[in-house]
KOLGU-4560 file (N, C-alpha, C; in nm, 3 decimals, padded with zeros to 5 digits):
<recs>
<n_xx: 00.059 n_yy: 01.188 n_zz: -01.372 ca_xx: 00.111 ca_yy: 01.107 ca_zz: -01.270 c_xx: -00.012 c_yy: 01.007 c_zz: -01.225 mol: A seq: 1 type: MET>
<n_xx: -00.045 n_yy: 00.862 n_zz: -01.244 ca_xx: -00.155 ca_yy: 00.757 ca_zz: -01.228 c_xx: -00.186 c_yy: 00.832 c_zz: -01.081 mol: A seq: 2 type: PRO>
<n_xx: -00.306 n_yy: 00.776 n_zz: -01.053 ca_xx: -00.328 ca_yy: 00.743 ca_zz: -00.936 c_xx: -00.361 c_yy: 00.610 c_zz: -00.902 mol: A seq: 3 type: THR>
<n_xx: -00.311 n_yy: 00.565 n_zz: -00.797 ca_xx: -00.335 ca_yy: 00.404 ca_zz: -00.774 c_xx: -00.445 c_yy: 00.400 c_zz: -00.593 mol: A seq: 4 type: LEU>
<n_xx: -00.541 n_yy: 00.329 n_zz: -00.661 ca_xx: -00.643 ca_yy: 00.330 ca_zz: -00.544 c_xx: -00.639 c_yy: 00.188 c_zz: -00.489 mol: A seq: 5 type: ILE>
<n_xx: -00.549 n_yy: 00.119 n_zz: -00.305 ca_xx: -00.545 ca_yy: 00.053 ca_zz: -00.297 c_xx: -00.687 c_yy: -00.027 c_zz: -00.207 mol: A seq: 6 type: ILE>
<n_xx: -00.754 n_yy: -00.155 n_zz: -00.199 ca_xx: -00.826 ca_yy: -00.140 ca_zz: -00.109 c_xx: -00.778 c_yy: -00.315 c_zz: -00.062 mol: A seq: 7 type: LYS>
<n_xx: -00.713 n_yy: -00.314 n_zz: 00.085 ca_xx: -00.634 ca_yy: -00.412 ca_zz: 00.146 c_xx: -00.649 c_yy: -00.505 c_zz: 00.312 mol: A seq: 8 type: GLY>
<n_xx: -00.641 n_yy: -00.577 n_zz: 00.251 ca_xx: -00.665 ca_yy: -00.655 ca_zz: 00.414 c_xx: -00.531 c_yy: -00.663 c_zz: 00.491 mol: A seq: 9 type: LYS>
<n_xx: -00.515 n_yy: -00.651 n_zz: 00.621 ca_xx: -00.426 ca_yy: -00.643 ca_zz: 00.710 c_xx: -00.415 c_yy: -00.756 c_zz: 00.838 mol: A seq: 10 type: ILE>
<n_xx: -00.285 n_yy: -00.856 n_zz: 00.852 ca_xx: -00.322 ca_yy: -00.918 ca_zz: 00.959 c_xx: -00.274 c_yy: -00.909 c_zz: 01.115 mol: A seq: 11 type: THR>
<n_xx: -00.179 n_yy: -00.826 n_zz: 01.128 ca_xx: -00.119 ca_yy: -00.734 ca_zz: 01.225 c_xx: -00.167 c_yy: -00.630 c_zz: 01.336 mol: A seq: 12 type: LYS>
<n_xx: -00.322 n_yy: -00.626 n_zz: 01.246 ca_xx: -00.359 ca_yy: -00.509 ca_zz: 01.349 c_xx: -00.332 c_yy: -00.331 c_zz: 01.260 mol: A seq: 13 type: GLY>
<n_xx: -00.411 n_yy: -00.270 n_zz: 01.297 ca_xx: -00.443 ca_yy: -00.156 ca_zz: 01.249 c_xx: -00.319 c_yy: -00.043 c_zz: 01.239 mol: A seq: 14 type: TYR>
<n_xx: -00.302 n_yy: -00.047 n_zz: 01.414 ca_xx: -00.172 ca_yy: 00.056 ca_zz: 01.445 c_xx: 00.000 c_yy: -00.045 c_zz: 01.390 mol: A seq: 15 type: ASP>
<n_xx: -00.017 n_yy: -00.122 n_zz: 01.408 ca_xx: 00.133 ca_yy: -00.200 ca_zz: 01.367 c_xx: 00.116 c_yy: -00.191 c_zz: 01.206 mol: A seq: 16 type: HIS>
<n_xx: 00.058 n_yy: -00.202 n_zz: 01.098 ca_xx: 00.037 ca_yy: -00.166 ca_zz: 01.001 c_xx: 00.089 c_yy: -00.043 c_zz: 00.983 mol: A seq: 17 type: TRP>
<n_xx: -00.050 n_yy: 00.039 n_zz: 01.019 ca_xx: 00.074 ca_yy: 00.216 ca_zz: 01.001 c_xx: 00.213 c_yy: 00.259 c_zz: 01.055 mol: A seq: 18 type: LEU>
<n_xx: 00.224 n_yy: 00.215 n_zz: 01.151 ca_xx: 00.428 ca_yy: 00.203 ca_zz: 01.137 c_xx: 00.462 c_yy: 00.166 c_zz: 01.091 mol: A seq: 19 type: ALA>
<n_xx: 00.444 n_yy: 00.061 n_zz: 01.028 ca_xx: 00.538 ca_yy: -00.011 ca_zz: 00.942 c_xx: 00.532 c_yy: 00.075 c_zz: 00.759 mol: A seq: 20 type: ALA>
<n_xx: 00.397 n_yy: 00.114 n_zz: 00.760 ca_xx: 00.361 ca_yy: 00.209 ca_zz: 00.615 c_xx: 00.423 c_yy: 00.273 c_zz: 00.625 mol: A seq: 21 type: PHE>
<n_xx: 00.376 n_yy: 00.417 n_zz: 00.747 ca_xx: 00.458 ca_yy: 00.539 ca_zz: 00.735 c_xx: 00.672 c_yy: 00.490 c_zz: 00.741 mol: A seq: 22 type: ASP>
<n_xx: 00.647 n_yy: 00.399 n_zz: 00.788 ca_xx: 00.789 ca_yy: 00.448 ca_zz: 00.793 c_xx: 00.893 c_yy: 00.375 c_zz: 00.677 mol: A seq: 23 type: GLY>
<n_xx: 00.805 n_yy: 00.366 n_zz: 00.608 ca_xx: 00.894 ca_yy: 00.292 ca_zz: 00.483 c_xx: 00.827 c_yy: 00.448 c_zz: 00.324 mol: A seq: 24 type: SER>
<n_xx: 00.806 n_yy: 00.527 n_zz: 00.368 ca_xx: 00.755 ca_yy: 00.623 ca_zz: 00.337 c_xx: 00.811 c_yy: 00.691 c_zz: 00.221 mol: A seq: 25 type: GLU>
<n_xx: 00.995 n_yy: 00.703 n_zz: 00.322 ca_xx: 01.090 ca_yy: 00.755 ca_zz: 00.166 c_xx: 01.156 c_yy: 00.666 c_zz: 00.102 mol: A seq: 26 type: ASP>
<n_xx: 01.191 n_yy: 00.480 n_zz: 00.141 ca_xx: 01.163 ca_yy: 00.368 ca_zz: 00.029 c_xx: 01.092 c_yy: 00.421 c_zz: -00.101 mol: A seq: 27 type: LEU>
<n_xx: 00.944 n_yy: 00.421 n_zz: -00.071 ca_xx: 00.869 ca_yy: 00.434 ca_zz: -00.173 c_xx: 00.850 c_yy: 00.559 c_zz: -00.265 mol: A seq: 28 type: ARG>
<n_xx: 00.920 n_yy: 00.631 n_zz: -00.164 ca_xx: 00.872 ca_yy: 00.804 ca_zz: -00.255 c_xx: 01.031 c_yy: 00.788 c_zz: -00.320 mol: A seq: 29 type: ASN>
<n_xx: 01.105 n_yy: 00.774 n_zz: -00.252 ca_xx: 01.295 ca_yy: 00.793 ca_zz: -00.338 c_xx: 01.322 c_yy: 00.687 c_zz: -00.379 mol: A seq: 30 type: THR>
<n_xx: 01.277 n_yy: 00.543 n_zz: -00.426 ca_xx: 01.344 ca_yy: 00.399 ca_zz: -00.455 c_xx: 01.237 c_yy: 00.406 c_zz: -00.639 mol: A seq: 31 type: LYS>
<n_xx: 01.109 n_yy: 00.422 n_zz: -00.560 ca_xx: 01.012 ca_yy: 00.414 ca_zz: -00.692 c_xx: 00.958 c_yy: 00.529 c_zz: -00.769 mol: A seq: 32 type: TYR>
<n_xx: 00.904 n_yy: 00.637 n_zz: -00.656 ca_xx: 00.877 ca_yy: 00.723 ca_zz: -00.708 c_xx: 00.695 c_yy: 00.759 c_zz: -00.686 mol: A seq: 33 type: GLY>
<n_xx: 00.722 n_yy: 00.698 n_zz: -00.584 ca_xx: 00.547 ca_yy: 00.637 ca_zz: -00.566 c_xx: 00.496 c_yy: 00.710 c_zz: -00.411 mol: A seq: 34 type: ILE>
<n_xx: 00.436 n_yy: 00.822 n_zz: -00.422 ca_xx: 00.435 ca_yy: 00.927 ca_zz: -00.286 c_xx: 00.245 c_yy: 00.859 c_zz: -00.222 mol: A seq: 35 type: LYS>
<n_xx: 00.262 n_yy: 00.893 n_zz: -00.095 ca_xx: 00.119 ca_yy: 00.876 ca_zz: -00.072 c_xx: 00.065 c_yy: 00.996 c_zz: -00.102 mol: A seq: 36 type: THR>
<n_xx: -00.096 n_yy: 00.950 n_zz: -00.087 ca_xx: -00.171 ca_yy: 01.045 ca_zz: -00.075 c_xx: -00.238 c_yy: 01.088 c_zz: 00.049 mol: A seq: 37 type: ILE>
<n_xx: -00.322 n_yy: 00.936 n_zz: 00.097 ca_xx: -00.392 ca_yy: 00.903 ca_zz: 00.182 c_xx: -00.396 c_yy: 00.766 c_zz: 00.202 mol: A seq: 38 type: TYR>
<n_xx: -00.400 n_yy: 00.750 n_zz: 00.389 ca_xx: -00.379 ca_yy: 00.590 ca_zz: 00.419 c_xx: -00.475 c_yy: 00.578 c_zz: 00.494 mol: A seq: 39 type: ARG>
<n_xx: -00.571 n_yy: 00.511 n_zz: 00.540 ca_xx: -00.661 ca_yy: 00.491 ca_zz: 00.691 c_xx: -00.720 c_yy: 00.341 c_zz: 00.681 mol: A seq: 40 type: GLY>
<n_xx: -00.810 n_yy: 00.312 n_zz: 00.809 ca_xx: -00.874 ca_yy: 00.192 ca_zz: 00.832 c_xx: -01.035 c_yy: 00.226 c_zz: 00.784 mol: A seq: 41 type: GLN>
<n_xx: -01.078 n_yy: 00.145 n_zz: 00.741 ca_xx: -01.234 ca_yy: 00.148 ca_zz: 00.734 c_xx: -01.239 c_yy: 00.090 c_zz: 00.868 mol: A seq: 42 type: ASP>
<n_xx: -01.361 n_yy: 00.230 n_zz: 00.859 ca_xx: -01.453 ca_yy: 00.246 ca_zz: 01.004 c_xx: -01.534 c_yy: 00.087 c_zz: 01.016 mol: A seq: 43 type: LEU>
<n_xx: -01.541 n_yy: -00.009 n_zz: 00.885 ca_xx: -01.663 ca_yy: -00.079 ca_zz: 00.927 c_xx: -01.598 c_yy: -00.221 c_zz: 00.965 mol: A seq: 44 type: ASN>
<n_xx: -01.481 n_yy: -00.206 n_zz: 00.891 ca_xx: -01.399 ca_yy: -00.355 ca_zz: 00.855 c_xx: -01.276 c_yy: -00.327 c_zz: 00.952 mol: A seq: 45 type: GLU>
<n_xx: -01.214 n_yy: -00.343 n_zz: 01.057 ca_xx: -01.093 ca_yy: -00.286 ca_zz: 01.116 c_xx: -00.966 c_yy: -00.347 c_zz: 01.037 mol: A seq: 46 type: PRO>
<n_xx: -01.009 n_yy: -00.433 n_zz: 01.002 ca_xx: -00.871 ca_yy: -00.502 ca_zz: 00.923 c_xx: -00.902 c_yy: -00.506 c_zz: 00.775 mol: A seq: 47 type: ASP>
<n_xx: -00.934 n_yy: -00.388 n_zz: 00.743 ca_xx: -00.878 ca_yy: -00.338 ca_zz: 00.611 c_xx: -00.864 c_yy: -00.177 c_zz: 00.593 mol: A seq: 48 type: THR>
<n_xx: -00.738 n_yy: -00.189 n_zz: 00.536 ca_xx: -00.701 ca_yy: -00.061 ca_zz: 00.461 c_xx: -00.764 c_yy: 00.002 c_zz: 00.347 mol: A seq: 49 type: ILE>
<n_xx: -00.716 n_yy: 00.165 n_zz: 00.352 ca_xx: -00.773 ca_yy: 00.200 ca_zz: 00.233 c_xx: -00.628 c_yy: 00.291 c_zz: 00.192 mol: A seq: 50 type: HIS>
<n_xx: -00.583 n_yy: 00.291 n_zz: 00.035 ca_xx: -00.451 ca_yy: 00.399 ca_zz: -00.011 c_xx: -00.430 c_yy: 00.430 c_zz: -00.087 mol: A seq: 51 type: VAL>
<n_xx: -00.403 n_yy: 00.584 n_zz: -00.120 ca_xx: -00.459 ca_yy: 00.634 ca_zz: -00.271 c_xx: -00.321 c_yy: 00.639 c_zz: -00.299 mol: A seq: 52 type: VAL>
<n_xx: -00.220 n_yy: 00.635 n_zz: -00.421 ca_xx: -00.060 ca_yy: 00.734 ca_zz: -00.430 c_xx: -00.091 c_yy: 00.735 c_zz: -00.551 mol: A seq: 53 type: MET>
<n_xx: 00.025 n_yy: 00.805 n_zz: -00.560 ca_xx: 00.055 ca_yy: 00.877 ca_zz: -00.685 c_xx: 00.179 c_yy: 00.752 c_zz: -00.719 mol: A seq: 54 type: HIS>
<n_xx: 00.204 n_yy: 00.743 n_zz: -00.817 ca_xx: 00.291 ca_yy: 00.653 ca_zz: -00.896 c_xx: 00.402 c_yy: 00.639 c_zz: -01.050 mol: A seq: 55 type: THR>
<n_xx: 00.448 n_yy: 00.665 n_zz: -01.122 ca_xx: 00.526 ca_yy: 00.690 ca_zz: -01.192 c_xx: 00.429 c_yy: 00.591 c_zz: -01.341 mol: A seq: 56 type: PRO>
<n_xx: 00.404 n_yy: 00.503 n_zz: -01.280 ca_xx: 00.360 ca_yy: 00.360 ca_zz: -01.374 c_xx: 00.331 c_yy: 00.258 c_zz: -01.322 mol: A seq: 57 type: THR>
<n_xx: 00.251 n_yy: 00.154 n_zz: -01.327 ca_xx: 00.162 ca_yy: 00.017 ca_zz: -01.235 c_xx: 00.310 c_yy: -00.080 c_zz: -01.225 mol: A seq: 58 type: MET>
<n_xx: 00.406 n_yy: -00.070 n_zz: -01.321 ca_xx: 00.549 ca_yy: -00.095 ca_zz: -01.312 c_xx: 00.636 c_yy: -00.141 c_zz: -01.203 mol: A seq: 59 type: GLU>
<n_xx: 00.599 n_yy: 00.009 n_zz: -01.132 ca_xx: 00.672 ca_yy: 00.075 ca_zz: -01.061 c_xx: 00.574 c_yy: 00.057 c_zz: -00.915 mol: A seq: 60 type: ALA>
<n_xx: 00.514 n_yy: 00.027 n_zz: -00.895 ca_xx: 00.411 ca_yy: -00.079 ca_zz: -00.767 c_xx: 00.469 c_yy: -00.184 c_zz: -00.764 mol: A seq: 61 type: VAL>
<n_xx: 00.454 n_yy: -00.258 n_zz: -00.924 ca_xx: 00.494 ca_yy: -00.405 ca_zz: -00.912 c_xx: 00.598 c_yy: -00.423 c_zz: -00.867 mol: A seq: 62 type: GLN>
<n_xx: 00.740 n_yy: -00.381 n_zz: -00.917 ca_xx: 00.861 ca_yy: -00.354 ca_zz: -00.851 c_xx: 00.868 c_yy: -00.380 c_zz: -00.720 mol: A seq: 63 type: THR>
<n_xx: 00.813 n_yy: -00.263 n_zz: -00.672 ca_xx: 00.779 ca_yy: -00.225 ca_zz: -00.523 c_xx: 00.697 c_yy: -00.313 c_zz: -00.443 mol: A seq: 64 type: HIS>
<n_xx: 00.670 n_yy: -00.391 n_zz: -00.506 ca_xx: 00.587 ca_yy: -00.489 ca_zz: -00.414 c_xx: 00.659 c_yy: -00.653 c_zz: -00.437 mol: A seq: 65 type: MET>
<n_xx: 00.681 n_yy: -00.678 n_zz: -00.553 ca_xx: 00.810 ca_yy: -00.776 ca_zz: -00.559 c_xx: 00.926 c_yy: -00.774 c_zz: -00.483 mol: A seq: 66 type: GLU>
<n_xx: 01.005 n_yy: -00.629 n_zz: -00.487 ca_xx: 01.146 ca_yy: -00.632 ca_zz: -00.375 c_xx: 01.127 c_yy: -00.641 c_zz: -00.294 mol: A seq: 67 type: ASN>
<n_xx: 01.022 n_yy: -00.572 n_zz: -00.244 ca_xx: 00.974 ca_yy: -00.519 ca_zz: -00.068 c_xx: 00.881 c_yy: -00.630 c_zz: 00.017 mol: A seq: 68 type: ASP>
<n_xx: 00.845 n_yy: -00.722 n_zz: -00.074 ca_xx: 00.724 ca_yy: -00.869 ca_zz: -00.052 c_xx: 00.748 c_yy: -00.859 c_zz: 00.131 mol: A seq: 69 type: ALA>
<n_xx: 00.890 n_yy: -00.878 n_zz: 00.147 ca_xx: 00.954 ca_yy: -00.939 ca_zz: 00.335 c_xx: 00.820 c_yy: -00.773 c_zz: 00.384 mol: A seq: 70 type: GLU>
<n_xx: 00.880 n_yy: -00.655 n_zz: 00.340 ca_xx: 00.871 ca_yy: -00.555 ca_zz: 00.441 c_xx: 00.722 c_yy: -00.576 c_zz: 00.428 mol: A seq: 71 type: LEU>
<n_xx: 00.664 n_yy: -00.563 n_zz: 00.317 ca_xx: 00.478 ca_yy: -00.596 ca_zz: 00.357 c_xx: 00.414 c_yy: -00.671 c_zz: 00.376 mol: A seq: 72 type: ILE>
<n_xx: 00.483 n_yy: -00.794 n_zz: 00.413 ca_xx: 00.486 ca_yy: -00.918 ca_zz: 00.433 c_xx: 00.460 c_yy: -00.873 c_zz: 00.623 mol: A seq: 73 type: SER>
<n_xx: 00.579 n_yy: -00.872 n_zz: 00.679 ca_xx: 00.627 ca_yy: -00.832 ca_zz: 00.815 c_xx: 00.470 c_yy: -00.655 c_zz: 00.856 mol: A seq: 74 type: GLU>
<n_xx: 00.434 n_yy: -00.604 n_zz: 00.763 ca_xx: 00.399 ca_yy: -00.516 ca_zz: 00.828 c_xx: 00.241 c_yy: -00.559 c_zz: 00.835 mol: A seq: 75 type: ALA>
<n_xx: 00.188 n_yy: -00.665 n_zz: 00.802 ca_xx: 00.079 ca_yy: -00.751 ca_zz: 00.835 c_xx: 00.036 c_yy: -00.737 c_zz: 00.697 mol: A seq: 76 type: GLY>
<n_xx: 00.099 n_yy: -00.670 n_zz: 00.581 ca_xx: 00.020 ca_yy: -00.706 ca_zz: 00.441 c_xx: -00.032 c_yy: -00.833 c_zz: 00.455 mol: A seq: 77 type: GLY>
<n_xx: -00.132 n_yy: -00.831 n_zz: 00.384 ca_xx: -00.218 ca_yy: -01.065 ca_zz: 00.329 c_xx: -00.232 c_yy: -01.011 c_zz: 00.216 mol: A seq: 78 type: ASP>
<n_xx: -00.087 n_yy: -01.094 n_zz: 00.173 ca_xx: -00.086 ca_yy: -01.086 ca_zz: 00.049 c_xx: -00.136 c_yy: -01.159 c_zz: -00.098 mol: A seq: 79 type: PRO>
<n_xx: -00.231 n_yy: -01.217 n_zz: -00.029 ca_xx: -00.375 ca_yy: -01.274 ca_zz: -00.109 c_xx: -00.379 c_yy: -01.233 c_zz: -00.207 mol: A seq: 80 type: SER>
<n_xx: -00.388 n_yy: -01.241 n_zz: -00.346 ca_xx: -00.443 ca_yy: -01.172 ca_zz: -00.441 c_xx: -00.655 c_yy: -01.133 c_zz: -00.408 mol: A seq: 81 type: PRO>
<n_xx: -00.679 n_yy: -01.258 n_zz: -00.341 ca_xx: -00.832 ca_yy: -01.189 ca_zz: -00.331 c_xx: -00.872 c_yy: -01.107 c_zz: -00.228 mol: A seq: 82 type: GLU>
<n_xx: -00.749 n_yy: -01.109 n_zz: -00.121 ca_xx: -00.764 ca_yy: -00.986 ca_zz: -00.031 c_xx: -00.734 c_yy: -00.860 c_zz: -00.053 mol: A seq: 83 type: ALA>
<n_xx: -00.678 n_yy: -00.856 n_zz: -00.209 ca_xx: -00.681 ca_yy: -00.705 ca_zz: -00.241 c_xx: -00.738 c_yy: -00.630 c_zz: -00.321 mol: A seq: 84 type: ASN>
<n_xx: -00.733 n_yy: -00.547 n_zz: -00.376 ca_xx: -00.800 ca_yy: -00.481 ca_zz: -00.469 c_xx: -00.727 c_yy: -00.337 c_zz: -00.497 mol: A seq: 85 type: SER>
<n_xx: -00.673 n_yy: -00.302 n_zz: -00.672 ca_xx: -00.632 ca_yy: -00.232 ca_zz: -00.677 c_xx: -00.669 c_yy: -00.159 c_zz: -00.811 mol: A seq: 86 type: MET>
<n_xx: -00.705 n_yy: -00.028 n_zz: -00.783 ca_xx: -00.742 ca_yy: 00.089 ca_zz: -00.922 c_xx: -00.661 c_yy: 00.170 c_zz: -00.940 mol: A seq: 87 type: SER>
<n_xx: -00.638 n_yy: 00.187 n_zz: -01.136 ca_xx: -00.576 ca_yy: 00.330 ca_zz: -01.176 c_xx: -00.647 c_yy: 00.374 c_zz: -01.195 mol: A seq: 88 type: MET>
<n_xx: -00.642 n_yy: 00.518 n_zz: -01.140 ca_xx: -00.737 ca_yy: 00.634 ca_zz: -01.211 c_xx: -00.620 c_yy: 00.710 c_zz: -01.308 mol: A seq: 89 type: ALA>
<n_xx: -00.667 n_yy: 00.869 n_zz: -01.376 ca_xx: -00.653 ca_yy: 00.950 ca_zz: -01.405 c_xx: -00.575 c_yy: 01.077 c_zz: -01.283 mol: A seq: 90 type: SER>
<n_xx: -00.480 n_yy: 01.100 n_zz: -01.296 ca_xx: -00.494 ca_yy: 01.244 ca_zz: -01.175 c_xx: -00.559 c_yy: 01.352 c_zz: -01.204 mol: A seq: 91 type: ASP>
</recs>
């Protein structure tokens, strides 16, 4: 299963983002087959988060991001492409 590595910006603070992110773990896992391995805050940039996930395909992640864009926005995820980077790696 490929590993997705995300570096992203948040707009509503880490505690708010973390509660929303953790609260949607079951959704990501059961609906899309995405499992979180790690999530955390950058120690030098408080508005930057790092997430590592196992995903069945990149398409599963794209579908999740499209279908749940409002949820991601409410969590404080910055939707602008320049605020985020994603890399796929082998498992």
